[in-house]
PASEBA-1860 file (N, C-alpha, C; in nm, 3 decimals):
! residues 101
1> MDQLVIQD> 14.934/-1.149/5.613/14.982/-1.061/5.506/15.002/-1.145/5.380 ~ 14.956/-1.093/5.270/14.968/-1.160/5.143/15.116/-1.172/5.104 ~ 15.159/-1.294/5.079/15.299/-1.319/5.046/15.342/-1.246/4.919 ~ 15.251/-1.236/4.824/15.283/-1.167/4.700/15.312/-1.018/4.725 ~ 15.238/-0.957/4.817/15.262/-0.816/4.852/15.400/-0.801/4.913 ~ 15.438/-0.894/5.000/15.572/-0.891/5.061/15.680/-0.902/4.954 ~ 15.663/-0.997/4.862/15.763/-1.017/4.756/15.773/-0.895/4.665 ~ 15.658/-0.839/4.627/15.660/-0.721/4.541/15.721/-0.600/4.613
9> TALLLEKT> 15.694/-0.589/4.742/15.753/-0.481/4.821/15.905/-0.498/4.827 ~ 15.949/-0.621/4.846/16.094/-0.649/4.848/16.158/-0.608/4.716 ~ 16.091/-0.637/4.605/16.145/-0.598/4.474/16.155/-0.446/4.460 ~ 16.052/-0.375/4.507/16.057/-0.228/4.504/16.173/-0.176/4.588 ~ 16.191/-0.233/4.706/16.299/-0.190/4.794/16.436/-0.221/4.733 ~ 16.446/-0.335/4.666/16.572/-0.370/4.598/16.609/-0.263/4.497 ~ 16.512/-0.223/4.416/16.537/-0.120/4.314/16.570/0.014/4.378 ~ 16.493/0.051/4.477/16.509/0.182/4.540/16.644/0.196/4.609
17> FDLKIPEK> 16.686/0.090/4.679/16.810/0.097/4.757/16.927/0.027/4.690 ~ 16.905/-0.025/4.569/17.010/-0.093/4.494/17.078/-0.201/4.579 ~ 16.997/-0.296/4.624/17.049/-0.406/4.705/16.978/-0.536/4.669 ~ 17.027/-0.645/4.722/16.966/-0.776/4.698/16.900/-0.823/4.826 ~ 16.770/-0.849/4.819/16.694/-0.895/4.934/16.671/-1.045/4.920 ~ 16.701/-1.123/5.024/16.680/-1.268/5.017/16.534/-1.303/4.987 ~ 16.513/-1.404/4.905/16.378/-1.445/4.867/16.301/-1.508/4.983 ~ 16.370/-1.553/5.085/16.303/-1.623/5.194/16.225/-1.532/5.289
25> LSTEEELV> 16.232/-1.401/5.270/16.158/-1.310/5.356/16.008/-1.334/5.337 ~ 15.937/-1.340/5.449/15.795/-1.371/5.437/15.704/-1.277/5.516 ~ 15.762/-1.184/5.590/15.678/-1.093/5.669/15.728/-0.949/5.657 ~ 15.638/-0.860/5.689/15.673/-0.718/5.691/15.782/-0.693/5.794 ~ 15.774/-0.760/5.908/15.873/-0.743/6.014/16.013/-0.782/5.968 ~ 16.022/-0.888/5.888/16.152/-0.930/5.836/16.209/-0.826/5.739 ~ 16.122/-0.768/5.658/16.166/-0.661/5.567/16.217/-0.540/5.646 ~ 16.143/-0.502/5.749/16.183/-0.388/5.833/16.317/-0.419/5.900
33> ALMTPIVH> 16.332/-0.541/5.951/16.458/-0.580/6.017/16.575/-0.575/5.919 ~ 16.551/-0.613/5.795/16.656/-0.610/5.694/16.691/-0.465/5.656 ~ 16.590/-0.379/5.648/16.611/-0.241/5.605/16.669/-0.152/5.716 ~ 16.646/-0.185/5.842/16.689/-0.098/5.951/16.838/-0.068/5.949 ~ 16.928/-0.167/5.937/17.071/-0.131/5.935/17.111/-0.050/5.811 ~ 17.041/-0.072/5.700/17.069/0.005/5.579/17.031/0.150/5.601 ~ 16.913/0.172/5.656/16.867/0.308/5.686/16.958/0.372/5.790 ~ 16.999/0.296/5.889/17.089/0.347/5.993/17.220/0.397/5.932
41> QMLNRDFE> 17.275/0.316/5.842/17.400/0.356/5.778/17.380/0.483/5.695 ~ 17.267/0.492/5.624/17.240/0.611/5.543/17.218/0.734/5.632 ~ 17.153/0.716/5.745/17.135/0.828/5.839/17.270/0.884/5.881 ~ 17.367/0.796/5.901/17.499/0.837/5.950/17.595/0.881/5.842 ~ 17.584/0.821/5.722/17.688/0.843/5.621/17.640/0.909/5.493 ~ 17.511/0.895/5.461/17.463/0.948/5.334/17.321/1.001/5.352 ~ 17.308/1.097/5.443/17.177/1.152/5.479/17.106/1.213/5.359 ~ 17.182/1.282/5.275/17.123/1.346/5.156/17.059/1.243/5.064
49> KLLQVCYR> 17.127/1.132/5.042/17.072/1.025/4.958/16.946/0.966/5.022 ~ 16.949/0.949/5.153/16.832/0.897/5.224/16.713/0.990/5.205 ~ 16.735/1.119/5.216/16.627/1.215/5.194/16.573/1.205/5.051 ~ 16.661/1.189/4.955/16.618/1.175/4.815/16.532/1.051/4.798 ~ 16.572/0.941/4.860/16.494/0.817/4.852/16.356/0.838/4.914 ~ 16.352/0.902/5.029/16.224/0.927/5.097/16.130/1.010/5.010 ~ 16.183/1.112/4.946/16.100/1.195/4.858/16.060/1.119/4.732 ~ 16.154/1.039/4.678/16.125/0.964/4.555/16.014/0.863/4.576
57> IDLGESKL> 16.011/0.798/4.691/15.904/0.700/4.713/15.781/0.765/4.775 ~ 15.787/0.897/4.792/15.672/0.974/4.841/15.633/0.934/4.982 ~ 15.732/0.931/5.071/15.705/0.898/5.210/15.614/1.002/5.274 ~ 15.627/1.123/5.231/15.547/1.230/5.288/15.634/1.315/5.379 ~ 15.637/1.444/5.348/15.725/1.534/5.422/15.691/1.539/5.570 ~ 15.562/1.542/5.602/15.524/1.551/5.743/15.563/1.425/5.820 ~ 15.546/1.309/5.758/15.584/1.183/5.824/15.735/1.178/5.844 ~ 15.810/1.217/5.741/15.956/1.218/5.750/16.003/1.313/5.859
65> KHILHQSD> 15.949/1.434/5.861/15.988/1.531/5.963/15.953/1.481/6.103 ~ 15.836/1.419/6.116/15.797/1.365/6.246/15.898/1.262/6.295 ~ 15.936/1.170/6.206/16.033/1.067/6.245/16.168/1.130/6.280 ~ 16.214/1.221/6.197/16.347/1.281/6.219/16.352/1.368/6.344 ~ 16.241/1.431/6.380/16.241/1.523/6.493/16.184/1.464/6.622 ~ 16.098/1.362/6.611/16.031/1.309/6.729/16.080/1.172/6.774 ~ 16.137/1.095/6.683/16.182/0.961/6.720/16.302/0.966/6.812 ~ 16.308/0.871/6.901/16.426/0.851/6.985/16.543/0.817/6.892
73> PETMAFDL> 16.661/0.876/6.914/16.775/0.845/6.827/16.805/0.695/6.818 ~ 16.776/0.622/6.925/16.801/0.478/6.926/16.707/0.401/6.833 ~ 16.588/0.456/6.808/16.490/0.385/6.727/16.461/0.454/6.593 ~ 16.531/0.563/6.565/16.503/0.639/6.444/16.519/0.555/6.317 ~ 16.626/0.478/6.307/16.648/0.397/6.187/16.536/0.294/6.171 ~ 16.495/0.233/6.280/16.385/0.136/6.276/16.255/0.206/6.233 ~ 16.225/0.319/6.294/16.102/0.392/6.262/16.098/0.432/6.115 ~ 16.210/0.478/6.065/16.216/0.520/5.925/16.208/0.400/5.831
81> AKALVERQ> 16.277/0.292/5.867/16.269/0.170/5.785/16.126/0.118/5.780 ~ 16.059/0.119/5.894/15.920/0.073/5.900/15.830/0.161/5.813 ~ 15.850/0.292/5.819/15.769/0.383/5.738/15.795/0.361/5.589 ~ 15.920/0.339/5.552/15.953/0.315/5.411/15.892/0.185/5.362 ~ 15.901/0.080/5.441/15.842/-0.049/5.403/15.690/-0.035/5.392 ~ 15.629/0.030/5.489/15.483/0.048/5.485/15.440/0.126/5.362 ~ 15.515/0.230/5.326/15.481/0.310/5.209/15.491/0.228/5.081 ~ 15.596/0.149/5.070/15.612/0.065/4.951/15.502/-0.042/4.945
89> MLKIKIRN> 15.464/-0.096/5.059/15.357/-0.196/5.062/15.224/-0.132/5.019 ~ 15.201/-0.011/5.064/15.079/0.059/5.025/15.073/0.080/4.874 ~ 15.187/0.116/4.815/15.193/0.132/4.669/15.154/0.002/4.598 ~ 15.207/-0.109/4.647/15.177/-0.240/4.586/15.029/-0.271/4.598 ~ 14.973/-0.249/4.716/14.831/-0.278/4.738/14.743/-0.192/4.648 ~ 14.778/-0.066/4.633/14.700/0.023/4.546/14.711/-0.022/4.401 ~ 14.831/-0.056/4.357/14.848/-0.106/4.219/14.765/-0.231/4.196 ~ 14.772/-0.324/4.292/14.696/-0.448/4.279/14.547/-0.423/4.273
97> KYSES> 14.501/-0.332/4.354/14.357/-0.300/4.360/14.308/-0.247/4.226 ~ 14.385/-0.156/4.166/14.342/-0.094/4.041/14.373/-0.180/3.919 ~ 14.466/-0.272/3.930/14.492/-0.361/3.816/14.387/-0.471/3.808 ~ 14.322/-0.501/3.920/14.214/-0.601/3.923/14.085/-0.545/3.864 ~ 14.067/-0.414/3.870/13.943/-0.351/3.825/13.931/-0.352/3.674
END
């Protein structure tokens, strides 16, 4: 995985969730691991805000509904964090692709 994509994704997540992500993160898995407890807390305490974030970053209604209705409650926060990280990474890759053209 391109390190620049990871760093840019971390910056997007920082802005979206208003948090500070350590610069030493180097993999998608580390980003997901960092985001999972944040998503878990939002699922339990601020579900409405979590839904707003999901719509704002354009996670996709069908993907969100699938995770909320089909995921095991024990893995729901992880599944949602992974989907959010993947979506932000896709945005970065698309931006990079079109900025190079």
